[in-house]
C-alpha positions in Angstrom: 73.0 201.0 -2.4 69.7 199.4 -2.7 68.1 201.7 -0.2 69.5 204.7 -2.1 68.1 203.4 -5.4 64.8 202.9 -3.8 64.7 206.4 -2.2 65.5 207.8 -5.7 62.8 205.7 -7.2 60.2 206.9 -4.7 61.2 210.6 -5.2 61.0 210.1 -9.0 57.5 208.8 -8.7 56.6 211.5 -6.1 57.4 214.3 -8.6 54.4 213.7 -11.1 52.2 212.9 -8.1 53.2 216.2 -6.4 52.6 218.1 -9.6 49.2 216.2 -9.9 48.2 217.3 -6.4 49.1 221.0 -6.8 47.4 221.3 -10.1 44.3 219.5 -8.8 44.1 222.0 -6.0 44.2 224.9 -8.3 41.6 223.2 -10.7 39.2 222.5 -7.9 39.5 226.0 -6.6 38.8 227.4 -10.0 35.6 225.3 -10.6 33.1 227.2 -8.4 33.9 230.8 -9.6 34.2 229.7 -13.3 30.8 228.0 -13.0 29.3 231.3 -11.6 31.1 233.5 -14.1 30.2 231.2 -17.2 26.8 230.4 -15.8 27.6 226.6 -16.4 24.7 224.2 -16.5 25.0 220.3 -16.3 25.4 219.9 -20.1 28.3 222.5 -20.2 30.0 221.0 -17.1 29.9 217.5 -18.7 31.6 219.1 -21.7 34.2 220.6 -19.5 35.2 217.5 -17.8 37.5 216.1 -20.7 39.1 219.3 -21.0 39.7 219.4 -17.1 41.1 215.9 -17.4 43.5 217.0 -20.1 44.6 220.1 -18.2 45.0 218.0 -15.0 47.2 215.4 -16.8 49.3 217.9 -18.6 49.7 220.0 -15.5 50.9 217.0 -13.6 53.5 216.1 -16.2 54.7 219.8 -16.4 54.6 220.3 -12.7 56.7 216.9 -12.1 59.2 218.0 -14.8 59.4 221.5 -13.2 59.9 219.9 -9.8 62.6 217.7 -11.1 64.8 220.5 -12.8 64.1 223.2 -10.2 66.3 222.0 -7.3 67.2 225.5 -5.8 65.5 226.0 -2.5 64.9 229.7 -2.8 63.6 229.3 -6.4 61.1 226.6 -5.4 60.1 228.7 -2.4 59.4 231.6 -4.8 57.4 229.5 -7.0 55.5 228.1 -4.0 54.6 231.5 -2.9 53.3 232.7 -6.3 51.3 229.4 -6.3 49.9 230.6 -2.9 49.1 234.0 -4.4 46.9 232.5 -7.3 45.3 230.0 -4.9 44.3 232.8 -2.4 42.7 234.9 -5.4 40.7 231.9 -6.4 39.7 231.2 -2.8 38.5 234.8 -2.4 36.3 234.4 -5.6 35.0 231.1 -4.3 34.0 232.7 -1.0 31.8 235.1 -2.8 30.3 232.4 -4.8 29.4 230.5 -1.5 28.1 233.5 0.3 25.7 234.5 -2.7 24.6 230.8 -3.0 23.6 230.7 0.6 22.1 234.1 0.5 19.8 233.2 -2.4 19.0 229.9 -0.7 18.1 231.5 2.7 16.7 234.9 1.5 15.6 234.6 -2.2 14.1 238.0 -2.8 16.6 240.1 -0.8 19.6 237.9 -2.1 18.4 238.6 -5.7 18.5 242.4 -4.8 21.9 241.9 -3.3 23.2 240.0 -6.4 21.9 242.6 -8.7 23.5 245.4 -6.7 26.8 243.4 -6.5 26.9 242.8 -10.3 25.9 246.5 -11.0 28.7 248.0 -9.1 31.3 245.4 -10.0 30.8 246.6 -13.6 30.8 250.2 -12.7 33.8 252.3 -13.7 33.9 253.8 -10.1 34.8 250.4 -8.6 37.7 249.9 -11.0 38.9 253.5 -10.7 39.1 253.4 -6.8 40.5 249.9 -7.0 43.3 250.5 -9.5 44.1 253.8 -7.9 44.5 252.2 -4.5 46.6 249.4 -5.9 49.0 252.0 -7.5 49.4 253.7 -4.2 50.1 250.5 -2.4 52.6 249.4 -5.1 54.6 252.5 -4.9 54.5 252.7 -1.1 57.8 250.7 -0.6 59.9 253.2 -2.7 58.6 256.3 -0.9 61.3 257.8 1.3 59.8 258.1 4.9 62.8 259.2 6.7 61.9 257.1 9.7 65.5 255.8 10.6 64.8 252.2 10.1 60.9 252.1 10.7 60.0 252.1 7.0 58.2 248.8 7.2 55.8 250.2 9.8 55.0 253.2 7.7 54.3 250.8 4.6 52.0 248.7 6.7 50.1 251.5 8.1 49.7 253.2 4.7 48.7 249.9 3.2 46.0 249.2 5.8 44.6 252.8 5.6 44.6 252.7 1.9 42.6 249.6 1.7 40.1 250.8 4.3 39.7 254.3 2.8 39.1 252.9 -0.6 36.5 250.6 0.7 34.8 253.4 2.6 35.0 255.8 -0.5 33.5 253.2 -2.8 30.8 251.9 -0.3 29.6 255.3 0.7 29.4 256.6 -2.9 27.8 253.4 -4.2 25.2 253.5 -1.5 24.4 257.3 -1.8 24.2 256.9 -5.7 22.3 253.5 -6.0 19.5 254.0 -3.4 18.9 257.7 -4.0 18.8 257.4 -7.8 16.4 254.5 -7.7 14.0 256.3 -5.3 14.1 259.5 -7.2 13.9 257.9 -10.5 10.8 255.9 -9.5 12.5 252.7 -10.5 12.1 251.4 -6.9 8.3 251.3 -7.3 8.8 249.0 -10.2 11.2 246.7 -8.2 8.8 246.5 -5.2 6.0 245.4 -7.4 7.7 242.0 -8.0 6.9 241.9 -5.0 9.9 243.0 -3.1 9.2 244.6 0.3 11.1 247.9 1.4 13.0 245.8 4.0 14.3 243.4 1.4 15.2 246.3 -1.0 17.2 248.3 1.6 18.9 245.4 3.2 19.6 243.6 -0.2 21.2 246.9 -1.4 23.4 247.1 1.6 24.5 243.5 1.3 25.3 243.8 -2.4 27.3 247.1 -2.0 29.1 245.9 1.1 30.1 242.6 -0.5 31.4 244.7 -3.5 33.6 246.6 -1.1 34.6 243.4 0.4 35.8 242.1 -2.8 37.8 245.1 -3.4 39.4 244.8 0.0 40.2 241.1 -0.8 41.9 241.8 -4.1 43.9 244.8 -2.6 44.9 242.6 0.3 46.7 240.2 -2.1 48.5 243.1 -3.7 49.4 244.5 -0.2 50.8 241.0 0.6 53.1 241.1 -2.5 54.3 244.7 -1.3 55.2 243.3 2.2 56.9 240.3 0.5 59.0 242.8 -1.5 59.7 245.1 1.5 60.8 242.0 3.6 63.3 241.0 0.8 64.8 244.6 0.7 64.7 245.6 4.4 66.1 248.9 5.8 68.4 246.8 8.0 70.8 244.8 5.7 71.5 242.5 8.6 67.8 241.6 9.1 66.9 237.9 8.4 63.8 237.0 6.5 63.0 233.5 7.5 60.0 231.2 6.9 57.7 230.6 9.7 58.1 227.6 11.9 55.0 225.7 10.5 56.3 226.1 6.9 59.7 224.7 7.9 58.2 221.9 9.9 55.8 220.7 7.2 58.6 220.9 4.5 60.9 218.9 6.8 58.2 216.1 6.9 57.9 216.1 3.2 61.6 216.0 2.5 61.5 212.1 2.0 59.3 212.7 -1.0 62.0 215.0 -2.6 63.3 218.6 -2.2 60.8 219.9 -4.9 57.5 219.1 -3.3 58.9 220.0 0.2 60.3 223.4 -0.9 57.2 224.2 -3.0 55.0 223.5 0.0 57.3 225.5 2.2 56.8 228.6 0.0 53.1 228.2 -0.3 52.6 227.8 3.5 55.0 230.9 4.0 52.6 233.0 1.9 49.5 231.7 3.6 51.1 232.3 7.0 51.9 236.1 6.0 48.3 236.4 4.7 46.8 235.2 7.9 49.0 237.8 9.8 47.4 240.5 7.7 43.8 239.2 8.6 43.2 241.2 11.8 44.0 244.5 10.1 41.8 243.7 7.2 38.9 242.7 9.4 39.1 246.0 11.4 39.1 247.9 8.2 36.1 245.9 6.8 34.3 246.7 10.2 34.9 250.3 9.5 33.5 250.1 6.0 30.5 248.2 7.1 29.4 250.7 9.6 29.9 253.8 7.1 28.2 252.0 4.4 25.2 251.3 6.7 25.1 254.9 7.6 25.1 255.9 3.9 22.3 253.4 3.2 20.2 254.7 6.0 20.6 258.4 5.0 20.0 257.6 1.3 16.4 256.8 2.1 15.8 260.6 2.8 18.8 262.6 1.6 20.1 263.2 -2.0 23.4 261.9 -3.0 25.4 265.1 -2.4 24.0 265.7 1.2 24.5 262.0 1.9 28.3 262.2 1.0 28.7 265.5 3.0 27.0 264.0 6.0 29.0 260.7 5.8 32.2 262.8 5.5 31.3 264.7 8.7 30.6 261.5 10.6 33.9 260.0 9.5 35.9 263.1 10.5 34.0 263.7 13.7 34.5 260.0 14.7 38.2 260.5 14.3 38.5 263.8 16.2 36.0 263.4 19.1 38.3 261.3 21.3 41.0 263.9 20.8 38.5 266.7 21.6 37.5 264.8 24.8 41.1 264.5 26.0 41.9 268.2 25.3 38.8 269.6 26.9 38.9 267.4 30.0 38.7 269.6 33.1 39.0 272.7 31.1 36.0 273.2 28.8 33.0 271.3 30.3 30.6 272.2 27.3 33.2 271.0 24.7 33.7 267.8 26.7 30.0 267.3 26.9 29.5 267.8 23.1 32.5 265.4 22.5 31.2 262.7 24.7 27.8 263.1 23.1 29.3 262.7 19.6 31.4 259.8 20.9 28.3 258.0 22.0 26.3 258.5 18.8 29.0 258.2 16.1 30.7 254.9 15.1 33.7 254.0 17.4 36.4 254.2 14.7 39.0 254.8 17.3 38.9 251.1 18.2 39.4 250.1 14.7 42.8 251.6 13.9 45.5 248.8 13.3 48.1 251.5 13.3 48.1 251.6 17.1 49.2 248.0 17.1 51.8 248.4 14.3 53.8 251.1 16.1 54.2 248.9 19.2 57.9 247.9 19.8 56.7 244.2 20.4 53.6 242.5 19.0 50.7 242.0 21.3 49.8 238.7 22.7 48.0 236.7 20.0 45.2 235.5 22.1 44.3 238.8 23.6 44.5 240.7 20.3 42.3 237.9 18.6 39.7 238.6 21.4 40.0 242.4 20.9 39.5 242.1 17.1 36.5 239.8 17.7 35.0 242.3 20.3 35.6 245.3 18.0 34.0 243.5 15.1 30.9 242.5 17.2 30.4 246.1 18.3 30.6 247.2 14.6 28.0 244.6 13.7 25.7 245.9 16.4 26.2 249.6 15.3 25.6 248.4 11.7 22.2 246.8 12.8 21.1 250.0 14.6 22.0 252.2 11.6 20.2 249.9 9.1 17.2 249.7 11.6 16.8 253.6 11.6 17.1 253.5 7.8 14.2 251.0 7.7 12.2 253.3 10.0 12.9 256.3 7.7 12.2 254.2 4.6 8.9 252.8 5.7 6.9 256.0 5.2 8.9 257.4 2.3 6.6 258.3 -0.5 8.0 256.6 -3.6 5.3 257.6 -6.2 
């Protein structure tokens, strides 16, 4: 009887402590991006500390009360997953605060150009138009009839990855074509380079800012995509399918069971969400690699071509990169000239055929995790090399461009 009473007392004490820990994690995750958005200095941070302490204490009490009254395992798991959603969004914002902080520290002038380009396009209506439009398409994808005889989940995944990739490509290419071409033709680039900012810093800074804006768009849409996959798993095509938590989430929640069902099940739901987000990472990395290469091509062409011609040329590059592997296979041993041209384009254009996650989604069984990770790392490295080559050609073309 004494041991039972002691266990109940420990669990009672653990509830506010667990609420304190969960609130503290969210509060700590919010500090970097709030400081960046509000431009907080030391004085304002000191003024914020009492408010943060009040939020922390109130959140701990409310969290403990919620954990006490919410005893249902599924409800707590759902709350834990929503907790993971908000934590992921905050960590995405913190990532960009860290990246820009390091960029300004290591590369002050080019980093300043990157920050200015990032802020400019983050406030631009084009960013929000493409982002919200892509989110709408992702949100309605689970209710579209695909007539795939039980393979709707694969279609939802492939459509989601392609939508995220295409939105990043569309935004990045248009932003690069507009920003650099307008500054060169409007003679504002001369004013910027008299700061002094070199041509190399100007071009690479523009690329970094625009690509990171597309990166942020991808991060936000990936969270929406994760919610869609969560919904689709709860309403599968096969009514007999079991949607179970991953082994790590179950193992950790079992270890925390001695502190009460509330903290254990809440942690289980949070780890469940983080595990599914981690599973989406390879497809998002491959999509970002494609965005990176095409933005680099658009930046390089913007040094010489006006916006419309740049967009047309980038569209041709994109579609030819998709078609050349098919042309090479069809013309093999039949049309030598077509095969030669296809192989030439395949060597010069970005290798987008290696960045398609749909080829993995349609497999009946998932690939080996280690080999797939090596493949993703290799494809990303090749994309970085191609991006560097494209930017090098852009710097060469920009070096003798008359800006006056």
